[in-house]
Phi, psi and omega in degrees: 000149184274151175294346185288337181281354183235163186227172169219159179289141176296348176285352171276000176286324188299318180296329181294310175299314184300314182291316170307312183288328170297337171274016179076014180291153187252132171317294186313321181292319183289314179309314183296315187290327183274345172070047180230170174277147175313327188293324181303319184284325172297315184222070175309162178284170179307316185229138167235163185279159183297327174295326181294321180288328177296315187286317172319299180302313185295316194285322187294314184301311181298308185305321184262002181050049185226100182291353186257012185290341178296320186287325175297319176306313174310321191280346184256359178289127177234178179301325183285356177270001182239020170048240180308313186294327180294322180290331179280333178284320181302308183298319179298316181297324181295327183277025178046044174271181182250174176298322181298325177285332173291327178285338173295312177306314183299324183287319177296327194238007181300331186285342173287339187262317183202157166252028185290337182167193178218164182246160166199166187241139177232139175270133175231086187070239175261020181242164175232135177259125169260117189247133182247120178262117184275140179291311170248082189289333179286346186292143178303331173274003187298324182296316183291322180284329181289318183291316178301314180304309185297310175301329172305311183295314174306307185297309175306320187290320181280333170293317179297318174278337186066037204204142168301139181251111176284131186251131176273331189201142174231132178228145184233132175294330181283159178284152178314138176288146180310308168270109192226133172245107178296326180295323183296306187296329184287323179289323184287321190242343176067022186203165174289132179252129180247140180252170184049056180247173181300323185215165167277115183211162170231127184252133172209163186295143181296330179302325175300331182281349176274359185288142181280152179275146179301134170290135179213128176283333176197097189274315177277130190211146163294173178290326179301309177296328181289323180301316182296317188291324182296331177281335171280344174291162175278165178291320175309319176287331181286326180287315179299317186297318182293322182298308182308329179267359189224010182303326197290333181272008182046064181288145179267152174314326175293319176304303181305313181305306189300316179296326177288349188076040174222154174276166180318304189296308179309321182291314183300315173306312185300305186301312183304320181294327171262018171080025178221166172236157183305319185291329184289317178296321182287325164298328186285314185290313186294327186292313182301307185294314183309311185291324179291318181297312179299327181269333188240001177243168175259008186294149178277173187293329181294315183296325183289317179299328188285309188294346177262357174092012172277132178288325179244150175293322175306317174302313174308312188293322184293304175317304185293321173300321177297318190276326182245356180072016183209155178279160180298320177301309178298329178288322179299308180299317186294309185292325175296317179296332184288306184295325172295333179277349182293000000 
């Protein structure tokens, strides 16, 4: 069958554009490459052919010279990018469900959003492997698609749970890219990525699927609504949300202040009024992610320290010991033993 016989929802165009523009890509250049009007990119039809979507990914990747653009597309995927599926996930989120329920909804409804492939779940002892099968694995765009889908699943899960999702293992059917950055894959998935494998998949601890979803009154929002929500959030919530997505770069107070449109002193005053300091929030976010990585991932201590923004593993060891009264390695061994005995 031809890729022209299948479609994807036009809403999937936006994450591609977001990733492309973030890499300093130009609208006009992309439109010219695809031989379409600029307006098509701004306002794509409700459905586009799969081949058009593939060419959009390939052209965007080529124009910004970024072979990892697929991963970044997945990281820009939000509930609004998935139309009916996004609405179903939003309802799941409102109904006090778990990640397992959200995953079930995704597998039931993904065909209403695209025919790029399909998902299934397999149990492996105390672990769950989420497998995604690409429909056109031999297509030139397949690597970008597969990486965007898996990165999108991780990003959506983290958005729904409002928590880091520790991944034990990531596999891809395609070969390792010629231009390859291990750090980009590690930052996106927080796990070792293996190529030339039997299937595209994510492996995670079954316990993680029992995590509750963050309650939300309105998750899918227009830009205006998102701005209004940001204004309603406390300063602490806004800082924590920024830290959760940027720990690997060890963000400074001044950087977070600039992102939030504040100067450093104003941010310090606002946090103090709410009873916190920047260092307290940084430590809080680091501790939650450290414990999740140690308990639910296969990463070694060095990799975890890097993902949390520590320049030296010894600094992370000292930080963790101060906060928890036990070394990261002992914490990891203790919790792994507890999970294995369940």
